N, CA, C and O of each residue as an XYZ file, in Angstrom:
940
protein
N       3.342     35.912     -2.755
C       4.385     35.421     -1.867
C       4.567     33.909     -2.000
O       5.695     33.418     -2.006
N       3.460     33.172     -2.107
C       3.544     31.713     -2.229
C       4.269     31.322     -3.506
O       5.056     30.375     -3.508
N       4.009     32.048     -4.601
C       4.665     31.719     -5.867
C       6.173     31.921     -5.769
O       6.949     31.143     -6.324
N       6.582     32.973     -5.061
C       8.009     33.208     -4.870
C       8.625     32.082     -4.037
O       9.727     31.616     -4.327
N       7.905     31.652     -3.004
C       8.387     30.559     -2.160
C       8.505     29.264     -2.955
O       9.428     28.480     -2.734
N       7.569     29.037     -3.883
C       7.630     27.822     -4.703
C       8.842     27.843     -5.626
O       9.468     26.807     -5.850
N       9.176     29.010     -6.162
C      10.369     29.129     -7.008
C      11.635     28.881     -6.193
O      12.570     28.228     -6.657
N      11.648     29.411     -4.976
C      12.798     29.191     -4.090
C      12.910     27.709     -3.740
O      14.004     27.144     -3.721
N      11.766     27.090     -3.464
C      11.748     25.654     -3.136
C      12.325     24.831     -4.280
O      13.133     23.933     -4.044
N      11.922     25.122     -5.519
C      12.409     24.382     -6.676
C      13.918     24.536     -6.833
O      14.621     23.575     -7.143
N      14.405     25.751     -6.617
C      15.849     26.008     -6.716
C      16.600     25.262     -5.611
O      17.604     24.600     -5.874
N      16.107     25.372     -4.376
C      16.771     24.719     -3.250
C      16.750     23.208     -3.375
O      17.712     22.535     -3.004
N      15.644     22.666     -3.903
C      15.547     21.219     -4.093
C      16.747     20.693     -4.875
O      17.415     19.754     -4.443
N      17.014     21.300     -6.020
C      18.082     20.807     -6.886
C      19.465     21.133     -6.329
O      20.392     20.331     -6.441
N      19.595     22.297     -5.737
C      20.877     22.653     -5.157
C      21.236     21.713     -4.012
O      22.344     21.179     -3.962
N      20.296     21.516     -3.097
C      20.564     20.677     -1.934
C      20.715     19.208     -2.331
O      21.502     18.482     -1.724
N      19.963     18.765     -3.349
C      20.104     17.391     -3.822
C      21.498     17.162     -4.394
O      22.119     16.128     -4.148
N      21.980     18.136     -5.158
C      23.325     18.040     -5.739
C      24.381     17.968     -4.640
O      25.292     17.142     -4.704
N      24.260     18.830     -3.636
C      25.209     18.835     -2.520
C      25.135     17.526     -1.747
O      26.161     16.960     -1.372
N      23.912     17.045     -1.511
C      23.723     15.814     -0.753
C      24.327     14.613     -1.478
O      24.913     13.737     -0.842
N      24.190     14.567     -2.797
C      24.765     13.464     -3.568
C      26.278     13.421     -3.390
O      26.861     12.347     -3.237
N      26.910     14.590     -3.411
C      28.362     14.654     -3.226
C      28.746     14.214     -1.815
O      29.641     13.387     -1.641
N      28.068     14.770     -0.808
C      28.419     14.485      0.582
C      28.100     13.041      0.976
O      28.822     12.433      1.767
N      27.023     12.501      0.423
C      26.583     11.158      0.816
C      27.064     10.065     -0.126
O      26.699      8.901      0.037
N      27.877     10.427     -1.107
C      28.357      9.429     -2.068
C      29.115      8.274     -1.404
O      28.963      7.136     -1.848
N      29.935      8.512     -0.348
C      30.576      7.365      0.314
C      29.560      6.380      0.895
O      29.737      5.166      0.795
N      28.491      6.913      1.505
C      27.448      6.045      2.071
C      26.749      5.269      0.963
O      26.458      4.084      1.121
N      26.480      5.931     -0.155
C      25.810      5.247     -1.261
C      26.706      4.183     -1.877
O      26.212      3.151     -2.332
N      28.015      4.414     -1.902
C      28.943      3.412     -2.418
C      28.979      2.191     -1.508
O      29.034      1.058     -1.985
N      28.949      2.422     -0.197
C      28.918      1.314      0.766
C      27.614      0.533      0.624
O      27.603     -0.697      0.666
N      26.510      1.273      0.454
C      25.208      0.619      0.273
C      25.217     -0.266     -0.959
O      24.740     -1.400     -0.917
N      25.756      0.246     -2.054
C      25.811     -0.514     -3.303
C      26.691     -1.745     -3.163
O      26.338     -2.821     -3.645
N      27.836     -1.594     -2.505
C      28.743     -2.730     -2.311
C      28.080     -3.807     -1.463
O      28.221     -4.997     -1.747
N      27.362     -3.398     -0.429
C      26.660     -4.361      0.419
C      25.620     -5.153     -0.347
O      25.445     -6.348     -0.111
N      24.932     -4.495     -1.262
C      23.926     -5.185     -2.079
C      24.599     -6.216     -2.985
O      24.107     -7.335     -3.128
N      25.723     -5.837     -3.594
C      26.460     -6.760     -4.471
C      26.897     -8.002     -3.710
O      26.829     -9.116     -4.230
N      27.348     -7.805     -2.472
C      27.850     -8.916     -1.659
C      26.725     -9.808     -1.153
O      26.880    -11.028     -1.098
N      25.590     -9.212     -0.782
C      24.561     -9.954     -0.057
C      23.417    -10.489     -0.912
O      22.657    -11.338     -0.445
N      23.274    -10.019     -2.147
C      22.124    -10.471     -2.951
C      22.431    -10.378     -4.438
O      22.946     -9.366     -4.915
N      22.113    -11.433     -5.156
C      22.323    -11.424     -6.599
C      21.246    -10.589     -7.275
O      20.060    -10.731     -6.976
N      21.662     -9.720     -8.187
C      20.705     -8.885     -8.893
C      21.208     -7.462     -9.014
O      22.327     -7.158     -8.600
N      20.392     -6.590     -9.576
C      20.803     -5.193     -9.773
C      20.932     -4.438     -8.453
O      20.321     -4.809     -7.451
N      21.728     -3.381     -8.467
C      21.899     -2.544     -7.272
C      20.666     -1.675     -7.046
O      20.204     -1.512     -5.917
N      20.148     -1.128     -8.127
C      19.005     -0.222     -8.012
C      17.692     -0.930     -8.315
O      17.625     -1.844     -9.137
N      16.660     -0.478     -7.629
C      15.301     -0.920     -7.913
C      14.554      0.262     -8.516
O      14.554      1.357     -7.953
N      13.920      0.040     -9.656
C      13.174      1.098    -10.328
C      11.684      0.867    -10.085
O      11.095     -0.084    -10.600
N      11.092      1.753     -9.294
C       9.692      1.602     -8.898
C       8.787      2.477     -9.754
O       9.109      3.629    -10.047
N       7.658      1.915    -10.148
C       6.666      2.663    -10.921
C       5.732      3.367     -9.951
O       4.918      2.724     -9.288
N       5.846      4.677     -9.868
C       5.076      5.447     -8.900
C       4.306      6.568     -9.597
O       4.648      6.988    -10.703
N       3.254      7.042     -8.919
C       2.464      8.132     -9.465
C       3.094      9.463     -9.059
O       3.404      9.693     -7.891
N       3.272     10.323    -10.044
C       3.901     11.604     -9.780
C       2.960     12.772     -9.968
O       1.740     12.610     -9.959
N       3.530     13.943    -10.136
C       2.768     15.179    -10.298
C       1.769     15.063    -11.442
O       2.104     14.606    -12.535
N       0.529     15.488    -11.169
C      -0.497     15.500    -12.198
C      -0.945     14.129    -12.665
O      -1.362     13.965    -13.812
N      -0.858     13.125    -11.767
C      -1.265     11.757    -12.090
C      -0.489     11.182    -13.280
O      -1.039     10.437    -14.090
N       0.775     11.534    -13.370
C       1.643     10.986    -14.403
C       2.644     10.043    -13.745
O       3.319     10.416    -12.785
N       2.737      8.822    -14.264
C       3.639      7.825    -13.693
C       5.095      8.248    -13.877
O       5.475      8.789    -14.916
N       5.897      7.993    -12.852
C       7.326      8.284    -12.903
C       8.101      7.053    -12.429
O       7.551      6.173    -11.769
N       9.371      7.011    -12.775
C      10.258      5.966    -12.275
C      11.027      6.513    -11.089
O      11.759      7.495    -11.212
N      10.860      5.874     -9.940
C      11.524      6.296     -8.708
C      12.656      5.317     -8.415
O      12.462      4.101     -8.438
N      13.840      5.862     -8.139
C      15.017      5.029     -7.898
C      15.194      4.742     -6.408
O      15.036      5.621     -5.560
N      15.528      3.487     -6.118
C      15.851      3.072     -4.756
C      16.991      2.068     -4.809
O      17.221      1.428     -5.835
N      17.703      1.936     -3.694
C      18.602      0.801     -3.580
C      17.743     -0.437     -3.375
O      16.811     -0.426     -2.570
N      18.054     -1.493     -4.095
C      17.264     -2.725     -3.978
C      17.491     -3.353     -2.612
O      18.628     -3.545     -2.180
N      16.380     -3.670     -1.933
C      16.451     -4.277     -0.601
C      15.781     -5.642     -0.531
O      15.873     -6.329      0.486
N      15.108     -6.037     -1.603
C      14.429     -7.326     -1.636
C      14.987     -8.189     -2.758
O      15.586     -7.692     -3.712
N      14.776     -9.492     -2.619
C      15.262    -10.393     -3.657
C      14.554    -10.118     -4.977
O      13.425     -9.625     -5.000
N      15.219    -10.436     -6.056
C      14.672    -10.217     -7.394
C      13.378    -11.008     -7.554
O      13.306    -12.176     -7.172
N      12.366    -10.373     -8.116
C      11.078    -11.026     -8.336
C      10.099    -10.876     -7.197
O       8.988    -11.402     -7.267
N      10.488    -10.164     -6.138
C       9.617    -10.019     -4.967
C       8.345     -9.250     -5.286
O       7.334     -9.412     -4.603
N       8.386     -8.413     -6.318
C       7.209     -7.612     -6.693
C       5.979     -8.459     -6.956
O       4.851     -8.046     -6.686
N       6.212     -9.651     -7.486
C       5.097    -10.518     -7.858
C       4.287    -10.968     -6.650
O       3.168    -11.457     -6.804
N       4.839    -10.808     -5.450
C       4.178    -11.266     -4.230
C       3.446    -10.139     -3.502
O       2.992    -10.326     -2.373
N       3.326     -8.964     -4.139
C       2.597     -7.856     -3.529
C       3.437     -6.608     -3.402
O       4.664     -6.674     -3.331
N       2.760     -5.458     -3.375
C       3.469     -4.174     -3.350
C       3.673     -3.619     -1.950
O       4.444     -2.675     -1.772
N       2.993     -4.188     -0.940
C       3.123     -3.701      0.426
C       4.174     -4.524      1.160
O       4.108     -5.753      1.179
N       5.135     -3.848      1.758
C       6.233     -4.515      2.452
C       5.996     -4.489      3.951
O       5.821     -3.420      4.535
N       5.989     -5.655      4.576
C       5.815     -5.757      6.011
C       7.095     -5.469      6.766
O       8.174     -5.444      6.174
N       6.987     -5.248      8.081
C       8.131     -4.863      8.894
C       9.176     -5.972      8.955
O      10.370     -5.678      9.022
N       8.764     -7.227      8.934
C       9.695     -8.357      8.936
C       9.484     -9.181      7.678
O       9.488    -10.411      7.727
N       9.305     -8.519      6.574
C       9.022     -9.183      5.303
C      10.170    -10.117      4.921
O      11.333     -9.714      4.886
N       9.815    -11.383      4.632
C      10.831    -12.388      4.318
C      11.487    -12.163      2.961
O      12.496    -12.796      2.648
N      10.928    -11.276      2.161
C      11.521    -10.975      0.852
C      12.746    -10.067      0.959
O      13.526     -9.956      0.013
N      12.913     -9.421      2.109
C      14.022     -8.485      2.300
C      15.268     -9.259      2.728
O      15.208    -10.031      3.685
N      16.388     -9.070      2.042
C      17.624     -9.725      2.458
C      18.274     -8.927      3.586
O      17.886     -7.787      3.840
N      19.262     -9.519      4.265
C      19.762     -8.958      5.531
C      20.317     -7.544      5.383
O      20.059     -6.691      6.232
N      21.071     -7.283      4.324
C      21.610     -5.944      4.119
C      20.476     -4.966      3.792
O      20.537     -3.787      4.139
N      19.461     -5.471      3.127
C      18.306     -4.649      2.812
C      17.596     -4.145      4.060
O      17.109     -3.015      4.087
N      17.536     -4.987      5.103
C      16.925     -4.567      6.368
C      17.665     -3.369      6.953
O      17.050     -2.431      7.461
N      18.989     -3.412      6.876
C      19.797     -2.312      7.406
C      19.551     -1.038      6.610
O      19.378      0.038      7.182
N      19.537     -1.168      5.290
C      19.317      0.003      4.439
C      17.945      0.618      4.687
O      17.810      1.841      4.720
N      16.938     -0.216      4.859
C      15.582      0.284      5.063
C      15.438      0.944      6.438
O      14.761      1.964      6.571
N      16.066      0.370      7.446
C      15.973      0.925      8.799
C      16.533      2.333      8.849
O      15.973      3.217      9.498
N      17.656      2.534      8.149
C      18.312      3.841      8.146
C      17.808      4.739      7.029
O      18.261      5.876      6.896
N      16.871      4.241      6.220
C      16.331      4.971      5.073
C      17.384      5.280      4.010
O      17.192      6.167      3.178
N      18.482      4.555      4.042
C      19.520      4.740      3.026
C      19.028      4.264      1.667
O      19.500      4.739      0.634
N      18.080      3.325      1.659
C      17.555      2.818      0.381
C      16.871      3.911     -0.439
O      16.697      3.762     -1.649
N      16.482      5.009      0.216
C      15.803      6.092     -0.481
C      16.762      7.116     -1.110
O      16.328      7.970     -1.883
N      18.052      7.036     -0.787
C      18.997      8.060     -1.238
C      19.087      8.216     -2.753
O      19.291      9.339     -3.215
N      18.946      7.152     -3.561
C      18.972      7.359     -5.010
C      17.894      8.306     -5.527
O      17.980      8.794     -6.654
N      16.872      8.568     -4.700
C      15.835      9.502     -5.127
C      16.340     10.942     -5.170
O      15.644     11.834     -5.656
N      17.538     11.166     -4.666
C      18.168     12.476     -4.852
C      18.339     12.766     -6.339
O      18.294     13.923     -6.758
N      18.535     11.717     -7.136
C      18.645     11.898     -8.588
C      17.278     12.205     -9.199
O      17.190     12.902    -10.210
N      16.201     11.682     -8.580
C      14.859     12.069     -9.005
C      14.618     13.556     -8.771
O      13.947     14.222     -9.559
N      15.174     14.063     -7.680
C      15.035     15.494     -7.383
C      15.804     16.308     -8.415
O      15.328     17.346     -8.875
N      16.978     15.843     -8.770
C      17.770     16.546     -9.777
C      17.069     16.596    -11.131
O      17.142     17.603    -11.835
N      16.383     15.499    -11.496
C      15.714     15.499    -12.816
C      14.320     16.112    -12.777
O      13.615     16.123    -13.786
N      13.918     16.626    -11.606
C      12.674     17.386    -11.517
C      11.416     16.574    -11.319
O      10.319     17.123    -11.415
N      11.535     15.265    -11.042
C      10.341     14.444    -10.839
C       9.960     14.305     -9.368
O       8.881     13.805     -9.049
N      10.853     14.752     -8.460
C      10.564     14.705     -7.032
C      11.079     15.964     -6.358
O      11.811     16.757     -6.950
N      10.677     16.125     -5.105
C      11.117     17.241     -4.270
C      11.700     16.662     -2.988
O      11.508     15.480     -2.705
N      12.405     17.473     -2.212
C      12.915     16.987     -0.935
C      11.760     16.732      0.029
O      11.707     15.689      0.680
N      10.837     17.688      0.117
C       9.662     17.532      0.980
C       8.405     17.543      0.119
O       8.204     18.426     -0.715
N       7.567     16.537      0.346
C       6.313     16.404     -0.392
C       5.715     15.039     -0.116
O       6.418     14.156      0.377
N       4.447     14.839     -0.415
C       3.816     13.530     -0.208
C       4.617     12.423     -0.887
O       5.051     12.573     -2.029
N       4.812     11.313     -0.181
C       5.600     10.224     -0.728
C       4.950      9.663     -1.999
O       3.728      9.529     -2.049
N       5.741      9.336     -3.020
C       5.181      8.765     -4.258
C       4.631      7.369     -3.995
O       5.300      6.531     -3.391
N       3.416      7.129     -4.452
C       2.724      5.873     -4.178
C       2.651      5.004     -5.427
O       2.712      5.500     -6.552
N       2.520      3.713     -5.210
C       2.348      2.753     -6.298
C       1.174      3.162     -7.187
O       0.106      3.524     -6.693
N       1.382      3.100     -8.493
C       0.367      3.554     -9.449
C      -0.953      2.812     -9.252
O      -2.016      3.433     -9.263
N      -0.900      1.511     -9.075
C      -2.133      0.716     -8.922
C      -2.886      1.110     -7.661
O      -4.116      1.149     -7.663
N      -2.162      1.404     -6.580
C      -2.807      1.801     -5.328
C      -3.492      3.149     -5.492
O      -4.607      3.342     -5.008
N      -2.835      4.079     -6.170
C      -3.447      5.387     -6.415
C      -4.745      5.234     -7.195
O      -5.766      5.823     -6.840
N      -4.700      4.451     -8.244
C      -5.878      4.306     -9.112
C      -7.022      3.589     -8.424
O      -8.186      3.857     -8.721
N      -6.711      2.680     -7.505
C      -7.769      1.876     -6.886
C      -8.268      2.433     -5.560
O      -9.445      2.279     -5.237
N      -7.398      3.078     -4.786
C      -7.764      3.407     -3.408
C      -7.824      4.898     -3.075
O      -8.443      5.267     -2.077
N      -7.206      5.760     -3.869
C      -7.254      7.191     -3.568
C      -8.647      7.753     -3.832
O      -9.270      7.441     -4.846
N      -9.128      8.586     -2.909
C     -10.358      9.324     -3.144
C     -10.033     10.551     -3.992
O      -8.865     10.880     -4.201
N     -11.071     11.221     -4.476
C     -10.859     12.430     -5.279
C     -10.087     13.477     -4.477
O      -9.203     14.145     -5.015
N     -10.416     13.619     -3.202
C      -9.727     14.602     -2.367
C      -8.273     14.206     -2.167
O      -7.388     15.060     -2.207
N      -8.016     12.916     -1.951
C      -6.650     12.455     -1.715
C      -5.761     12.645     -2.940
O      -4.544     12.786     -2.818
N      -6.370     12.647     -4.102
C      -5.594     12.867     -5.319
C      -5.071     14.301     -5.419
O      -4.245     14.605     -6.278
N      -5.552     15.173     -4.543
C      -5.010     16.533     -4.491
C      -3.549     16.533     -4.049
O      -2.821     17.490     -4.314
N      -3.116     15.466     -3.380
C      -1.706     15.367     -2.993
C      -0.816     15.204     -4.219
O       0.404     15.335     -4.116
N      -1.405     14.923     -5.368
C      -0.651     14.771     -6.604
C      -0.621     16.069     -7.405
O      -0.205     16.086     -8.564
N      -1.062     17.147     -6.781
C      -0.964     18.466     -7.411
C       0.400     19.106     -7.165
O       0.684     20.194     -7.666
N       1.244     18.420     -6.387
C       2.604     18.876     -6.132
C       3.559     17.712     -6.396
O       3.136     16.560     -6.491
N       4.838     18.021     -6.512
C       5.828     16.966     -6.699
C       5.874     16.058     -5.475
O       5.827     16.548     -4.347
N       5.966     14.747     -5.675
C       6.168     13.858     -4.534
C       7.535     14.118     -3.916
O       8.428     14.651     -4.574
N       7.698     13.742     -2.652
C       8.936     14.075     -1.959
C       9.595     12.912     -1.247
O       9.046     11.813     -1.165
N      10.788     13.181     -0.732
C      11.505     12.201      0.077
C      10.848     12.019      1.442
O      10.893     10.934      2.021
N      10.239     13.089      1.952
C       9.653     13.036      3.287
C       8.456     13.954      3.376
O       8.338     14.928      2.633
N       7.561     13.622      4.307
C       6.345     14.403      4.528
C       5.808     14.042      5.908
O       6.317     13.110      6.530
N       4.794     14.751      6.409
C       4.195     14.345      7.684
C       3.689     12.902      7.646
O       3.817     12.164      8.624
N       3.110     12.506      6.501
C       2.613     11.141      6.366
C       3.716     10.112      6.447
O       3.536      9.056      7.053
N       4.865     10.406      5.840
C       5.970      9.442      5.868
C       6.592      9.356      7.262
O       7.038      8.285      7.674
N       6.623     10.482      7.994
C       7.138     10.457      9.360
C       6.237      9.596     10.234
O       6.721      8.779     11.017
N       4.925      9.778     10.101
C       3.992      8.958     10.881
C       4.143      7.486     10.531
O       4.131      6.634     11.420
N       4.283      7.179      9.258
C       4.432      5.794      8.836
C       5.689      5.181      9.446
O       5.672      4.035      9.895
N       6.774      5.945      9.462
C       8.055      5.441      9.978
C       8.018      5.249     11.491
O       8.513      4.242     11.999
N       7.437      6.204     12.212
C       7.469      6.145     13.677
C       6.336      5.320     14.280
O       6.488      4.770     15.371
N       5.194      5.226     13.580
C       4.040      4.558     14.167
C       3.367      3.517     13.264
O       2.814      2.536     13.760
N       3.410      3.721     11.970
C       2.655      2.844     11.082
C       3.325      1.532     10.757
O       2.674      0.488     10.754
N       4.633      1.565     10.481
C       5.326      0.373      9.990
C       5.267     -0.799     10.962
O       5.249     -1.952     10.531
N       5.238     -0.529     12.265
C       5.258     -1.610     13.250
C       4.014     -2.496     13.154
O       4.035     -3.647     13.591
N       2.931     -1.960     12.581
C       1.703     -2.737     12.447
C       1.654     -3.551     11.152
O       0.796     -4.418     10.988
N       2.577     -3.266     10.241
C       2.546     -3.939      8.944
C       3.244     -5.284      9.034
O       4.341     -5.472      8.509
N       2.589     -6.211      9.706
C       3.136     -7.555      9.875
C       2.441     -8.511      8.921
O       1.362     -8.229      8.400
N       3.082     -9.641      8.708
C       2.562    -10.631      7.764
C       1.137    -11.032      8.124
O       0.827    -11.306      9.284
N       0.291    -11.059      7.128
C      -1.095    -11.461      7.326
C      -2.075    -10.300      7.350
O      -3.238    -10.458      6.977
N      -1.604     -9.111      7.794
C      -2.500     -7.950      7.866
C      -1.951     -6.746      7.103
O      -2.649     -5.742      6.956
N      -0.721     -6.830      6.618
C      -0.049     -5.665      6.025
C      -0.835     -5.056      4.875
O      -1.075     -3.849      4.862
N      -1.237     -5.868      3.916
C      -1.925     -5.353      2.730
C      -3.253     -4.694      3.100
O      -3.531     -3.567      2.689
N      -4.062     -5.398      3.872
C      -5.381     -4.879      4.260
C      -5.251     -3.613      5.089
O      -5.946     -2.627      4.843
N      -4.358     -3.644      6.075
C      -4.192     -2.487      6.961
C      -3.700     -1.272      6.181
O      -4.173     -0.158      6.403
N      -2.759     -1.482      5.277
C      -2.183     -0.351      4.561
C      -3.196      0.326      3.654
O      -3.411      1.534      3.757
N      -3.821     -0.440      2.765
C      -4.678      0.192      1.751
C      -6.004      0.684      2.323
O      -6.611      1.601      1.770
N      -6.456      0.090      3.416
C      -7.754      0.477      3.954
C      -7.683      1.460      5.122
O      -8.687      2.091      5.454
N      -6.520      1.599      5.745
C      -6.429      2.500      6.896
C      -5.187      3.380      6.887
O      -5.298      4.605      6.842
N      -4.004      2.770      6.929
C      -2.774      3.555      7.052
C      -2.605      4.532      5.894
O      -2.229      5.686      6.104
N      -2.874      4.087      4.698
C      -2.753      4.947      3.518
C      -3.555      6.233      3.689
O      -3.063      7.319      3.381
N      -4.780      6.116      4.176
C      -5.671      7.275      4.267
C      -5.268      8.207      5.424
O      -5.496      9.415      5.360
N      -4.670      7.639      6.473
C      -4.143      8.489      7.540
C      -2.962      9.295      7.015
O      -2.880     10.503      7.234
N      -2.052      8.623      6.324
C      -0.897      9.309      5.732
C      -1.339     10.447      4.818
O      -0.792     11.549      4.875
N      -2.321     10.178      3.987
C      -2.783     11.184      3.035
C      -3.479     12.346      3.736
O      -3.371     13.490      3.295
N      -4.191     12.062      4.821
C      -4.828     13.133      5.594
C      -3.768     14.074      6.168
O      -3.943     15.292      6.161
N      -2.669     13.502      6.665
C      -1.585     14.313      7.198
C      -0.917     15.128      6.093
O      -0.541     16.280      6.307
N      -0.773     14.535      4.926
C      -0.147     15.254      3.819
C      -1.058     16.341      3.259
O      -0.571     17.372      2.794
N      -2.354     16.129      3.296
C      -3.292     17.176      2.887
C      -3.221     18.356      3.860
O      -3.305     19.516      3.455
N      -3.067     18.043      5.146
C      -2.890     19.107      6.136
C      -1.630     19.911      5.801
O      -1.634     21.141      5.855
N      -0.565     19.204      5.458
C       0.692     19.865      5.078
C       0.488     20.794      3.886
O       0.969     21.927      3.892
N      -0.218     20.324      2.874
C      -0.434     21.146      1.684
C      -1.260     22.388      1.999
O      -1.030     23.454      1.430
N      -2.220     22.246      2.904
C      -3.062     23.388      3.274
C      -2.288     24.450      4.053
O      -2.683     25.616      4.068
N      -1.188     24.057      4.701
C      -0.445     24.977      5.558
C       0.992     25.183      5.071
O       1.841     25.653      5.828
N       1.260     24.842      3.838
C       2.630     24.826      3.341
C       3.304     26.203      3.342
O       2.699     27.223      3.013
N       4.564     26.184      3.722
C       5.484     27.304      3.492
C       6.897     26.751      3.618
O       7.080     25.602      4.019
N       7.892     27.557      3.279
C       9.275     27.078      3.296
C       9.746     26.691      4.691
O      10.519     25.746      4.848
N       9.289     27.410      5.694
C       9.694     27.082      7.062
C       9.099     25.748      7.500
O       9.720     25.003      8.259
N       7.902     25.452      7.022
C       7.282     24.152      7.301
C       8.149     23.047      6.694
O       8.407     22.032      7.342
N       8.598     23.244      5.451
C       9.481     22.271      4.808
C      10.753     22.066      5.623
O      11.186     20.934      5.838
N      11.341     23.160      6.069
C      12.582     23.069      6.836
C      12.365     22.274      8.124
O      13.207     21.465      8.513
N      11.232     22.513      8.776
C      10.944     21.784     10.016
C      10.804     20.288      9.746
O      11.212     19.465     10.566
N      10.229     19.937      8.601
C      10.051     18.522      8.259
C      11.371     17.839      7.946
O      11.528     16.645      8.201
N      12.318     18.581      7.397
C      13.664     18.023      7.181
C      14.265     17.613      8.520
O      14.753     16.492      8.664
N      14.232     18.512      9.498
C      14.810     18.217     10.814
C      14.009     17.143     11.552
O      14.589     16.313     12.252
N      12.691     17.154     11.402
C      11.875     16.136     12.063
C      12.154     14.748     11.507
O      12.151     13.765     12.247
N      12.393     14.671     10.204
C      12.699     13.384      9.576
C      14.046     12.855     10.057
O      14.166     11.681     10.409
N      15.060     13.723     10.073
C      16.388     13.324     10.544
C      16.314     12.878     12.003
O      16.914     11.874     12.388
N      15.582     13.625     12.797
C      15.412     13.305     14.225
C      14.774     11.922     14.392
O      15.238     11.115     15.197
N      13.715     11.653     13.633
C      13.012     10.373     13.746
C      13.924      9.206     13.372
O      13.917      8.171     14.039
N      14.704      9.371     12.312
C      15.589      8.289     11.867
C      16.697      8.042     12.886
O      16.977      6.893     13.228
N      17.333      9.114     13.377
C      18.416      8.961     14.341
C      17.932      8.308     15.630
O      18.607      7.436     16.177
N      16.772      8.723     16.113
C      16.234      8.139     17.342
C      15.909      6.663     17.153
O      16.110      5.856     18.061
N      15.406      6.312     15.974
C      15.106      4.911     15.699
C      16.385      4.077     15.643
O      16.410      2.946     16.127
N      17.442      4.629     15.059
C      18.696      3.892     14.907
C      19.377      3.612     16.243
O      20.076      2.609     16.385
N      19.174      4.504     17.233
C      19.780      4.266     18.544
C      18.837      3.493     19.463
O      19.109      3.318     20.651
N      17.726      3.036     18.893
C      16.833      2.148     19.628
C      15.793      2.806     20.494
O      15.155      2.139     21.308
N      15.604      4.111     20.336
C      14.591      4.797     21.125
C      13.285      4.878     20.355
O      13.269      5.183     19.162
N      12.197      4.603     21.047
C      10.887      4.663     20.422
C      10.289      6.058     20.571
O      10.385      6.686     21.625
N       9.673      6.521     19.498
C       8.995      7.818     19.536
C       7.504      7.560     19.691
O       6.820      7.220     18.726
N       7.009      7.722     20.907
C       5.599      7.440     21.177
C       4.694      8.637     20.919
O       3.470      8.529     20.992
N       5.301      9.770     20.618
C       4.520     10.982     20.389
C       4.084     11.048     18.928
O       4.908     10.929     18.021
N       2.800     11.234     18.710
C       2.296     11.348     17.344
C       2.778     12.653     16.707
O       2.961     13.652     17.402
N       2.981     12.647     15.394
C       3.335     13.895     14.715
C       2.288     14.975     14.969
O       1.114     14.684     15.197
N       2.732     16.203     14.927
C       1.859     17.348     15.180
C       0.587     17.285     14.338
O      -0.512     17.513     14.842
N       0.744     16.975     13.057
C      -0.410     16.958     12.139
C      -1.419     15.890     12.543
O      -2.628     16.113     12.471
N      -0.924     14.732     12.968
C      -1.820     13.652     13.393
C      -2.637     14.090     14.603
O      -3.847     13.868     14.654
N      -1.973     14.715     15.579
C      -2.680     15.138     16.788
C      -3.705     16.223     16.492
O      -4.752     16.285     17.136
N      -3.403     17.084     15.513
C      -4.364     18.115     15.135
C      -5.621     17.507     14.522
O      -6.720     18.027     14.713
N      -5.464     16.413     13.790
C      -6.601     15.804     13.087
C      -7.308     14.752     13.930
O      -8.537     14.719     13.995
N      -6.517     13.882     14.583
C      -7.093     12.711     15.247
C      -6.941     12.700     16.764
O      -7.468     11.803     17.423
N      -6.239     13.666     17.328
C      -5.986     13.633     18.762
C      -4.996     12.538     19.108
O      -4.018     12.339     18.388
N      -5.238     11.818     20.208
C      -4.324     10.760     20.653
C      -4.841      9.362     20.340
O      -4.299      8.380     20.848
N      -5.865      9.252     19.526
C      -6.440      7.947     19.203
C      -5.471      7.115     18.364
O      -4.892      7.618     17.401
N      -5.293      5.853     18.726
C      -4.441      4.943     17.951
C      -5.324      4.248     16.927
O      -5.814      3.144     17.165
N      -5.524      4.895     15.798
C      -6.468      4.414     14.797
C      -6.059      3.085     14.186
O      -6.919      2.299     13.788
N      -4.771      2.825     14.105
C      -4.311      1.575     13.497
C      -4.594      0.394     14.414
O      -5.059     -0.653     13.963
N      -4.315      0.564     15.694
C      -4.607     -0.508     16.658
C      -6.111     -0.757     16.735
O      -6.555     -1.901     16.834
N      -6.894      0.329     16.690
C      -8.350      0.190     16.726
C      -8.848     -0.562     15.500
O      -9.756     -1.387     15.603
N      -8.263     -0.283     14.350
C      -8.665     -0.942     13.118
C      -8.405     -2.436     13.189
O      -9.261     -3.237     12.815
N      -7.229     -2.812     13.666
C      -6.892     -4.229     13.787
C      -7.820     -4.914     14.770
O      -8.270     -6.035     14.533
N      -8.109     -4.230     15.888
C      -9.006     -4.807     16.914
C     -10.401     -5.016     16.359
O     -11.027     -6.040     16.632
N     -10.902     -4.060     15.580
C     -12.238     -4.181     14.990
C     -12.298     -5.341     14.001
O     -13.314     -6.030     13.923
N     -11.235     -5.564     13.251
C     -11.201     -6.662     12.279
C     -11.196     -8.023     12.962
O     -11.735     -8.996     12.435
N     -10.577     -8.082     14.153
C     -10.517     -9.354     14.884
C     -11.842     -9.701     15.526
O     -12.172    -10.875     15.692
N     -12.620     -8.656     15.897
C     -13.891     -8.883     16.605
C     -15.052     -9.218     15.680
O     -16.171     -9.431     16.147
């Protein structure tokens, strides 16, 4: 049954990505025009990320930071000065991720799956167990990415972003994604699509989501591990 579901998932990934590209093309055109107006440089950013089977892939995004920002680190803070004004808008609405629909079409990504991570971070910080998240195609959204968007990003401020991400937030995200892989089915994927849309819409209208994702509560309860980590580092 799981193998049949995986075949259906692969088919739906490409079908829905194709439909989404057509329906969202006006938004992507506006995003591209805004980048041209607000920042000198290419429209797309090509990120080197780790994909299925520990093979590096090129992930497409709308560029949201000034050219050359990569040299200053791979972790982006919530108010990162490298992000230009239009880039902040694109990142808030997650529109910068829409070019990854083409990654789904070419078979290097899925709609739902663990988010693709920087190759250097995978090689240096992933444990053997965490590398199991690379046994499936990376995705546009996952339980880990929802947690990062609703709860993790607010802690990634200048001065602590790099340390907090690679030593704590990364491993929480991966724990949630491992839970997803252990319980995967097509209905789970469908629920994550709606949960992701819900989280983005609520954020855009200014409402805070104080409730931890289901997977986080199953693993960690109500403990705010990120705040605890920062507090321990200060003491």
